[in-house]
C-alpha positions as a Markdown table, in Angstrom:
| # | Residue | x | y | z |
|---|---|---|---|---|
| 1 | Met | 124.5 | 115.5 | 96.7 |
| 2 | Ala | 122.9 | 114.4 | 93.4 |
| 3 | Pro | 121.0 | 111.1 | 93.5 |
| 4 | Arg | 122.1 | 108.2 | 91.3 |
| 5 | Phe | 118.7 | 108.0 | 89.7 |
| 6 | Pro | 116.9 | 110.5 | 87.5 |
| 7 | Leu | 114.6 | 112.9 | 89.4 |
| 8 | Phe | 111.0 | 112.0 | 88.9 |
| 9 | Leu | 108.8 | 115.1 | 88.6 |
| 10 | Pro | 105.1 | 114.1 | 88.4 |
| 11 | Arg | 102.5 | 116.3 | 86.8 |
| 12 | Val | 100.9 | 117.9 | 89.8 |
| 13 | Ser | 97.2 | 117.4 | 90.6 |
| 14 | Glu | 96.0 | 120.1 | 93.1 |
| 15 | Glu | 93.9 | 117.8 | 95.2 |
| 16 | Asn | 94.4 | 114.1 | 94.5 |
| 17 | Leu | 97.7 | 112.3 | 94.6 |
| 18 | Val | 96.2 | 108.9 | 93.6 |
| 19 | Glu | 93.2 | 108.6 | 91.3 |
| 20 | Ile | 91.6 | 105.2 | 90.5 |
| 21 | Asp | 89.1 | 105.4 | 87.6 |
| 22 | Ala | 86.7 | 102.5 | 86.8 |
| 23 | Val | 89.4 | 99.9 | 87.4 |
| 24 | Ser | 88.7 | 96.2 | 86.8 |
| 25 | Phe | 91.2 | 93.3 | 87.4 |
| 26 | Gly | 91.1 | 89.6 | 87.8 |
| 27 | Tyr | 93.4 | 86.7 | 88.0 |
| 28 | Gly | 92.8 | 84.4 | 85.1 |
| 29 | Arg | 89.0 | 84.0 | 84.9 |
| 30 | Ser | 88.4 | 85.0 | 88.5 |
| 31 | Pro | 87.4 | 88.7 | 88.7 |
| 32 | Val | 88.7 | 90.6 | 91.8 |
| 33 | Leu | 87.9 | 94.3 | 91.1 |
| 34 | Glu | 85.0 | 95.4 | 89.0 |
| 35 | Gly | 84.8 | 99.1 | 88.0 |
| 36 | Ile | 86.3 | 100.5 | 91.2 |
| 37 | Ser | 86.9 | 104.3 | 91.5 |
| 38 | Met | 88.7 | 106.1 | 94.3 |
| 39 | Arg | 90.4 | 109.4 | 95.1 |
| 40 | Met | 93.3 | 109.8 | 97.5 |
| 41 | Arg | 93.8 | 113.4 | 98.5 |
| 42 | Arg | 97.3 | 114.8 | 99.1 |
| 43 | Gly | 98.4 | 114.9 | 102.7 |
| 44 | Lys | 95.6 | 112.6 | 103.9 |
| 45 | Val | 95.5 | 109.2 | 105.5 |
| 46 | Ile | 93.0 | 106.9 | 103.7 |
| 47 | Ala | 91.9 | 103.5 | 104.7 |
| 48 | Ile | 90.7 | 100.7 | 102.4 |
| 49 | Met | 88.7 | 98.1 | 104.3 |
| 50 | Gly | 86.7 | 95.0 | 103.5 |
| 51 | Gly | 86.6 | 91.3 | 104.0 |
| 52 | Ser | 89.5 | 89.0 | 103.2 |
| 53 | Gly | 90.0 | 88.4 | 99.5 |
| 54 | Cys | 88.0 | 91.4 | 98.4 |
| 55 | Gly | 90.9 | 93.0 | 96.5 |
| 56 | Lys | 92.4 | 95.4 | 99.0 |
| 57 | Thr | 96.1 | 94.4 | 98.6 |
| 58 | Thr | 95.5 | 94.0 | 94.8 |
| 59 | Leu | 94.6 | 97.7 | 94.8 |
| 60 | Leu | 98.0 | 98.6 | 96.4 |
| 61 | Arg | 99.8 | 96.5 | 93.8 |
| 62 | Leu | 98.0 | 98.3 | 91.0 |
| 63 | Ile | 99.0 | 101.6 | 92.5 |
| 64 | Gly | 102.6 | 100.4 | 92.7 |
| 65 | Gly | 102.6 | 99.2 | 89.2 |
| 66 | Gln | 103.2 | 95.5 | 90.1 |
| 67 | Leu | 99.9 | 94.7 | 88.4 |
| 68 | Arg | 98.1 | 96.3 | 85.4 |
| 69 | Pro | 94.4 | 96.9 | 85.3 |
| 70 | Ser | 92.4 | 95.1 | 82.7 |
| 71 | Lys | 90.2 | 98.1 | 82.4 |
| 72 | Gly | 90.3 | 101.6 | 83.7 |
| 73 | Glu | 93.2 | 103.7 | 84.9 |
| 74 | Val | 95.4 | 104.2 | 88.0 |
| 75 | Arg | 97.1 | 107.6 | 88.2 |
| 76 | Val | 99.7 | 108.7 | 90.7 |
| 77 | Gly | 100.7 | 112.3 | 90.6 |
| 78 | Gly | 98.7 | 112.8 | 87.4 |
| 79 | Arg | 100.4 | 110.0 | 85.5 |
| 80 | Ala | 98.8 | 106.7 | 84.5 |
| 81 | Val | 101.0 | 104.1 | 86.2 |
| 82 | His | 100.4 | 101.3 | 83.7 |
| 83 | Glu | 101.6 | 103.6 | 80.8 |
| 84 | Leu | 105.1 | 104.3 | 82.4 |
| 85 | Asp | 108.1 | 102.6 | 80.9 |
| 86 | Arg | 110.5 | 100.7 | 83.0 |
| 87 | Glu | 112.6 | 103.8 | 83.9 |
| 88 | Gly | 109.6 | 105.9 | 84.6 |
| 89 | Leu | 108.0 | 103.2 | 86.8 |
| 90 | Tyr | 111.2 | 102.8 | 88.9 |
| 91 | Ala | 111.5 | 106.5 | 89.3 |
| 92 | Leu | 107.9 | 106.7 | 90.6 |
| 93 | Arg | 108.4 | 103.8 | 93.0 |
| 94 | Arg | 111.4 | 105.8 | 94.5 |
| 95 | Arg | 108.8 | 108.4 | 95.6 |
| 96 | Met | 106.6 | 105.7 | 97.2 |
| 97 | Ser | 107.2 | 103.3 | 100.0 |
| 98 | Met | 105.5 | 100.2 | 101.5 |
| 99 | Leu | 105.1 | 98.8 | 104.9 |
| 100 | Phe | 104.5 | 95.1 | 104.5 |
| 101 | Gln | 102.4 | 93.0 | 106.8 |
| 102 | Phe | 104.5 | 91.9 | 109.8 |
| 103 | Gly | 107.3 | 94.4 | 108.8 |
| 104 | Ala | 109.4 | 92.1 | 106.5 |
| 105 | Leu | 112.7 | 93.2 | 108.0 |
| 106 | Phe | 116.0 | 91.7 | 106.7 |
| 107 | Thr | 116.7 | 89.1 | 109.4 |
| 108 | Asp | 120.5 | 89.1 | 108.9 |
| 109 | Met | 120.8 | 92.9 | 109.3 |
| 110 | Thr | 120.7 | 95.2 | 112.3 |
| 111 | Val | 118.0 | 97.7 | 112.9 |
| 112 | Phe | 120.3 | 100.4 | 111.7 |
| 113 | Asp | 121.2 | 98.6 | 108.5 |
| 114 | Asn | 117.5 | 97.8 | 107.8 |
| 115 | Val | 116.6 | 101.4 | 107.9 |
| 116 | Ala | 119.6 | 102.5 | 106.0 |
| 117 | Phe | 119.1 | 100.0 | 103.2 |
| 118 | Pro | 116.9 | 102.3 | 100.9 |
| 119 | Leu | 119.3 | 105.2 | 101.3 |
| 120 | Arg | 122.3 | 103.0 | 100.4 |
| 121 | Glu | 120.5 | 101.4 | 97.5 |
| 122 | His | 119.0 | 104.6 | 95.9 |
| 123 | Ala | 120.8 | 107.7 | 97.1 |
| 124 | Lys | 124.5 | 108.7 | 96.8 |
| 125 | Leu | 125.1 | 109.9 | 100.3 |
| 126 | Ser | 128.1 | 109.8 | 102.6 |
| 127 | Glu | 127.9 | 107.3 | 105.4 |
| 128 | Ala | 127.9 | 110.2 | 107.9 |
| 129 | Met | 124.7 | 111.6 | 106.3 |
| 130 | Val | 123.2 | 108.1 | 106.1 |
| 131 | Arg | 123.9 | 107.7 | 109.8 |
| 132 | Asp | 122.2 | 111.0 | 110.7 |
| 133 | Leu | 119.2 | 110.3 | 108.6 |
| 134 | Val | 118.7 | 106.8 | 110.0 |
| 135 | Leu | 119.1 | 107.9 | 113.6 |
| 136 | Met | 116.6 | 110.8 | 113.0 |
| 137 | Lys | 114.0 | 108.3 | 111.7 |
| 138 | Leu | 114.7 | 105.9 | 114.5 |
| 139 | Glu | 114.3 | 108.7 | 117.0 |
| 140 | Ala | 111.0 | 109.6 | 115.4 |
| 141 | Val | 109.6 | 106.1 | 116.2 |
| 142 | Gly | 111.3 | 105.8 | 119.6 |
| 143 | Leu | 114.0 | 103.3 | 118.7 |
| 144 | Arg | 117.2 | 105.2 | 118.3 |
| 145 | Gly | 118.5 | 103.2 | 121.3 |
| 146 | Ala | 117.9 | 99.9 | 119.6 |
| 147 | His | 119.8 | 100.7 | 116.4 |
| 148 | Asn | 122.4 | 97.9 | 117.0 |
| 149 | Leu | 119.8 | 95.2 | 117.8 |
| 150 | Met | 119.0 | 92.3 | 115.4 |
| 151 | Pro | 115.3 | 91.7 | 114.3 |
| 152 | Ser | 115.2 | 88.5 | 116.4 |
| 153 | Glu | 115.8 | 90.7 | 119.5 |
| 154 | Leu | 112.7 | 92.9 | 118.8 |
| 155 | Ser | 109.1 | 92.5 | 119.9 |
| 156 | Gly | 106.4 | 92.5 | 117.3 |
| 157 | Gly | 105.6 | 96.2 | 118.0 |
| 158 | Met | 109.2 | 97.2 | 117.9 |
| 159 | Ser | 109.7 | 95.3 | 114.5 |
| 160 | Arg | 106.7 | 97.2 | 113.0 |
| 161 | Arg | 108.2 | 100.5 | 114.2 |
| 162 | Val | 111.5 | 99.8 | 112.6 |
| 163 | Ala | 109.8 | 98.8 | 109.4 |
| 164 | Leu | 107.9 | 102.2 | 109.6 |
| 165 | Ala | 111.2 | 104.1 | 110.0 |
| 166 | Arg | 112.5 | 102.3 | 106.9 |
| 167 | Ala | 109.4 | 103.1 | 105.0 |
| 168 | Val | 109.7 | 106.9 | 105.6 |
| 169 | Val | 113.5 | 107.2 | 105.5 |
| 170 | Met | 113.4 | 108.5 | 101.9 |
| 171 | Asp | 110.7 | 111.1 | 102.7 |
| 172 | Pro | 108.2 | 109.6 | 100.2 |
| 173 | Met | 105.2 | 111.3 | 98.8 |
| 174 | Leu | 103.1 | 108.2 | 99.1 |
| 175 | Val | 103.2 | 105.5 | 101.8 |
| 176 | Met | 101.2 | 102.3 | 101.6 |
| 177 | Tyr | 100.5 | 100.1 | 104.5 |
| 178 | Asp | 99.4 | 96.5 | 104.2 |
| 179 | Glu | 97.7 | 95.4 | 107.5 |
| 180 | Pro | 100.0 | 97.4 | 109.7 |
| 181 | Phe | 98.2 | 96.4 | 112.9 |
| 182 | Ala | 98.1 | 92.6 | 112.3 |
| 183 | Gly | 99.4 | 90.6 | 115.3 |
| 184 | Leu | 100.0 | 93.6 | 117.5 |
| 185 | Asp | 98.8 | 94.0 | 121.2 |
| 186 | Pro | 96.5 | 97.0 | 122.0 |
| 187 | Ile | 99.4 | 99.1 | 123.2 |
| 188 | Ala | 101.7 | 98.4 | 120.2 |
| 189 | Met | 98.7 | 99.0 | 117.9 |
| 190 | Ser | 97.9 | 102.4 | 119.4 |
| 191 | Val | 101.6 | 103.4 | 119.2 |
| 192 | Val | 101.8 | 102.3 | 115.5 |
| 193 | Gly | 98.6 | 104.0 | 114.6 |
| 194 | Ser | 99.7 | 107.3 | 116.3 |
| 195 | Leu | 103.1 | 107.1 | 114.5 |
| 196 | Ile | 101.4 | 106.6 | 111.1 |
| 197 | Arg | 99.3 | 109.8 | 111.6 |
| 198 | Arg | 102.2 | 111.9 | 113.0 |
| 199 | Leu | 104.7 | 110.9 | 110.4 |
| 200 | Asn | 102.2 | 111.4 | 107.6 |
| 201 | Asp | 101.6 | 115.0 | 108.8 |
| 202 | Ala | 105.2 | 115.8 | 109.5 |
| 203 | Leu | 106.2 | 114.6 | 105.9 |
| 204 | Gly | 103.3 | 116.1 | 104.2 |
| 205 | Ala | 102.8 | 112.7 | 102.6 |
| 206 | Thr | 99.7 | 110.7 | 101.6 |
| 207 | Ser | 99.1 | 107.3 | 103.3 |
| 208 | Ile | 96.9 | 104.5 | 102.2 |
| 209 | Ile | 96.2 | 101.8 | 104.8 |
| 210 | Val | 94.8 | 98.4 | 104.0 |
| 211 | Thr | 93.4 | 97.1 | 107.3 |
| 212 | His | 90.7 | 95.1 | 109.1 |
| 213 | Asp | 91.1 | 97.0 | 112.3 |
| 214 | Val | 88.0 | 99.2 | 112.5 |
| 215 | Val | 88.6 | 100.9 | 115.9 |
| 216 | Glu | 92.2 | 102.0 | 115.4 |
| 217 | Ser | 91.6 | 103.2 | 111.8 |
| 218 | Leu | 88.6 | 105.4 | 112.7 |
| 219 | Gln | 90.9 | 107.2 | 115.1 |
| 220 | Ile | 93.6 | 108.1 | 112.7 |
| 221 | Val | 92.3 | 108.3 | 109.1 |
| 222 | Asp | 90.7 | 111.1 | 107.2 |
| 223 | Tyr | 88.6 | 109.0 | 104.8 |
| 224 | Leu | 87.6 | 105.3 | 104.3 |
| 225 | Tyr | 86.6 | 103.2 | 101.5 |
| 226 | Phe | 84.8 | 99.8 | 102.0 |
| 227 | Val | 85.2 | 97.1 | 99.3 |
| 228 | Ala | 82.9 | 94.1 | 98.8 |
| 229 | Gly | 82.3 | 91.9 | 95.8 |
| 230 | Gly | 85.0 | 93.8 | 93.8 |
| 231 | Arg | 83.2 | 97.1 | 94.2 |
| 232 | Val | 83.2 | 100.1 | 96.5 |
| 233 | Val | 80.1 | 99.7 | 98.6 |
| 234 | Gly | 80.6 | 102.6 | 101.0 |
| 235 | Glu | 82.9 | 105.5 | 101.7 |
| 236 | Gly | 83.1 | 108.5 | 103.9 |
| 237 | Thr | 84.8 | 110.3 | 106.8 |
| 238 | Pro | 85.1 | 108.5 | 110.2 |
| 239 | Glu | 82.0 | 110.4 | 111.4 |
| 240 | Gln | 80.0 | 109.4 | 108.4 |
| 241 | Ile | 81.1 | 105.8 | 108.6 |
| 242 | Arg | 80.1 | 105.6 | 112.3 |
| 243 | Ala | 76.7 | 106.9 | 111.5 |
| 244 | Thr | 76.1 | 104.8 | 108.3 |
| 245 | Glu | 73.0 | 102.7 | 107.8 |
| 246 | Leu | 74.5 | 100.9 | 104.7 |
| 247 | Pro | 74.0 | 97.2 | 105.6 |
| 248 | Val | 77.4 | 95.9 | 104.5 |
| 249 | Val | 79.4 | 98.7 | 106.1 |
| 250 | His | 77.4 | 98.5 | 109.3 |
| 251 | Gln | 77.9 | 94.8 | 109.6 |
| 252 | Phe | 81.7 | 95.1 | 109.1 |
| 253 | Ile | 82.0 | 98.1 | 111.5 |
| 254 | His | 80.1 | 96.3 | 114.3 |
| 255 | Gly | 81.4 | 92.8 | 113.6 |
| 256 | Glu | 78.0 | 91.3 | 113.3 |
| 257 | Thr | 77.5 | 87.7 | 112.1 |
| 258 | Asp | 74.1 | 88.3 | 110.5 |
| 259 | Gly | 73.9 | 90.6 | 107.6 |
| 260 | Pro | 74.6 | 90.9 | 103.9 |
| 261 | Val | 77.9 | 89.0 | 104.3 |
| 262 | Pro | 76.6 | 85.5 | 105.0 |
| 263 | Phe | 77.9 | 82.9 | 107.5 |
| 264 | His | 77.2 | 79.9 | 105.3 |
| 265 | Tyr | 78.9 | 79.3 | 102.0 |
| 266 | Pro | 76.1 | 78.7 | 99.3 |
| 267 | Ala | 74.9 | 75.0 | 99.5 |
| 268 | Pro | 71.7 | 73.0 | 98.9 |
| 269 | Gly | 69.2 | 72.8 | 101.7 |
| 270 | Tyr | 70.7 | 71.0 | 104.7 |
| 271 | Asp | 67.8 | 68.5 | 105.1 |
| 272 | Glu | 67.9 | 67.8 | 101.4 |
| 273 | Asp | 71.7 | 67.4 | 101.3 |
| 274 | Val | 71.8 | 65.2 | 104.4 |
| 275 | Gly | 68.7 | 63.2 | 103.2 |
| 276 | Leu | 70.5 | 62.5 | 99.9 |
| 277 | Ala | 73.6 | 61.4 | 101.7 |
| 278 | Gly | 71.5 | 59.0 | 103.8 |
| 279 | Ala | 69.7 | 57.6 | 100.8 |
| 280 | Arg | 73.0 | 57.0 | 99.0 |
| 281 | Glu | 74.4 | 55.2 | 102.1 |
| 282 | Glu | 71.3 | 53.0 | 102.4 |
| 283 | Ala | 71.5 | 52.1 | 98.7 |
| 284 | Ala | 75.2 | 51.1 | 99.1 |
| 285 | His | 74.3 | 48.9 | 102.0 |
| 286 | Ala | 71.4 | 47.3 | 100.0 |
| 287 | Ala | 73.7 | 46.6 | 97.1 |
């Protein structure tokens, strides 16, 4: 059946689905990204890692067209996202999907209706076909038997798997994951990680994962980028990252407290600061 929306046919790049070239972005006068460049190859699972506030989620918003770079260019399927008109951007987004942190399921809908939502919203399909597609995707994440449950009846891991089924129900060319492992126990984390890898390969999609979870990511991704100070400070395959001697990446991978990322926020010398405070207090008492 014909979709209700115009078919988006991107100009095909042989290797890279997403290309980020010298992109800078900031909120007001606060710079977040400064001249970042990345390549996301088709059919691969790529992780973007780094400390909190380094701009990882901002990169996802730039790829999805929610934000526009102040400098540089973001291309998806060979097209500059920020140059698309409203219709072109919406058509592109129908070929993308997003798994939000903690799943973001609709609390007043059943599991089935949550997964069916994108199909009912964007594709003109019979309810019989919607049912078959939804149950197929729920089967893929091991939750076909839970299709009549409400989100409040699900565990955290089950909620994340339902959100994953919803994210891939339209067979997108690009899936973006914002902290997909946050708040999960080790078993649920392993299950979700395995599903991300398997579904990506089955769909022939490209997946971009923003995450802090080093151990799980190194097991499922093809390539990693590390961001710090608004720049890419390291990149490579899991094998290259494990063997890296780059100080920032090594500190992050091993969770070390001492390294280029300091424990203390910049401040005057402790003795000087405390001494000044004591002198002010004495002066106040003398007055």
